[in-house]
Each structure stands twice: as C-alpha cells, then as structure tokens.
Steps between C-alpha positions, in 0.01 A plus 500: 500500500632845411606715794393839366655690790849374410445577131373848585804560721737402220317709242515807725875483565683832487842618609496720811784750538370712787438356848363614833729501802298219663725204586411153383414281801742210530223235482375655175848509345569142607171379355577672170846344487370157595247524218792589275672173588198302380592585139603217271870416530753283317505157663360655822851643550395864565809650342451854628553724799330829588666783689259732684624856554297709747763697693488866384879534494541184294232618258676834457826317431324270254327782309799597279511142372148562366588838348352675806141421414299650791297186563807320634510726806123563517376139486484333843667188359731433207533137395805391300443165329806292418561187295668278758662159449741557790269367769409188304862427406610533863236245597620265226862532608415444866327176392803397288292538183754720322454815291280507191341844479781752436415541130287704265210255484449526874526878497208494257310254722567714806396816313171336402439386860583848625263682266217257566539564871517877440180498294317291762613755756347782294165324473496420872598857593223649286250259654603642839442858389866581435648666194807380315742605229767292328835673440716399206794701631612194694656359184689820424675515838518129573871509587451782750200323648705184549737706715219689676326180606815288551381246243722190480580298190190330367272799565401766245266797552219483248220743583381736771147564628388804696218423739262715702153645534409705190497878514380516138261318272636535145320375195587150389751498217410360160578148386530345153196303378503124530489478121845656499668260743315168489596247232301189410701178466800669331667838514362710217709759320398862557427691182547877487123542506475275807765706682308818417179345631662381825682823587273754334264545797795549737650757265170689484462541878501860631788419737702376202439823315616696805818291517574567134453873544721507811780307330474646153486157339270374223386167648483289815753241383766772492411596859613150596813475283623857546381597847397211723723209401759613241739249343815642661355456848369155416843382387680657795272354764489164323879483517498596867234243586675222309825575680314496832351160418858373472606672821199362688580148386222427253725422202730243657353184350715307254 
C-alpha cells in the first residue's frame, strides 16, 4: 500500500540555508542519525562514518573549508559524511582476516554507502521538522578536511549536511521531467530536439532569465560551464581528489 505521507515528504524536499538559533535536542538528532543507518548498505558493512560538529568555535574554524557559507556557523549541527573502510579493515585485521578493501572498488562501495546514509538522514530530518542542505564544497577542500577532522587512511570526506530548524521556506526548485531521465529497457540516444524539450522549460523559468541577465550570458548551460563549474576548476579539484585517494590509502590494491 502506498504511504502517501512519505511520498509527499519526498516531493516537497527543498534545501534550507537559513536556520533559527534553536538547538536540536539530542534525542531528535540521534533518532535522525539512527534512521540514516537504516539505509541500504554494501554487504551490511556500513562503510561510512559521520562527524557531528556543534561547537561554535569548531564551526567557525570549519567555515573557511566551505568557502565561508553562513549556514556552517548558523546551523545548530553540521554533519560531515565520510566514506570509511578503516573501521571495517581494522575489524578484519583483528580477526586475522587480512586486508582487502584498500582499493578503488571499495572507495566506490563506501561512497555509495555513505550517500545512501546521508540521503536517509535528510528524509528523517525533514520528517522531524528539520531543514537540511547538502554542501558540495566538501569535495573541493577534502585534503584540508582530512586534517581538520584527523581522518586516518581509509577515510575520505564525501559530503556535508547542515541541519537545523528552518528560518525560511523557499520555493521548491525545478526538476527535469521523467521523460527526460527514464529509459525503457535500453538507454536511448538523445536527439537535439529531445535535449531542447528536456531543458527548455528550465531555461524559460523567470529565475533562469534573472541569472542570465546578472551574468551577461546567453544561456543556462554557459552559467554552468563558465560560472558554476568551469573546466579549469574541475580538472584542478579532480587532480587534488585523486591524489588524496592515494594518500588516504584507497589506491593500494595490486
């Protein structure tokens, strides 16, 4: 039977970037995190760890690693989700089972586990009346975050979630139509007309037109490639992240 309340909750999701000063009661935070751990996981291994930052001084110190976005210091709790094979490998070694997870495959498995847990946490938090926002800046400053959180080999920061009671109620952002992302039986090639049909409504939105005027660019695609995620930055941060994967012991398998 369909649980319409869960569906409605998912359909109403929005990112919250402004929070009240009200603290999150510990039982509420623990319940949200416990719900997060009920996400699907590779082999029931739970290859993730979550670092909760609530101390105001620690949040102020963490803020520069997220480009000083105000919500880092304003949110009552900041959750840093990490892909973590360290704990599982220590257990294996203590049971004389050897090492098998210091390689790229298991970084990917741990990253999947981590993001599934993070998304479950979002849904649980919203069900408890909390607001959330994912931060992609974690990937850009992953090396510095490893030092900030004293992350050992086998642990990589993956994403960050701000958490608190909403002080705003923004409109839900647009999403592509299912016809643009769902394929039947086989992946179908996108024709130019199909691309226009998928992205046309997004391009026509008033907020898109405002963005174009503010940036002096002719279309939304160029906002992404020239302003938000330009190639030079992508290559630089990719190189940094790959090097960190080596340093953190995820590329040791032969």
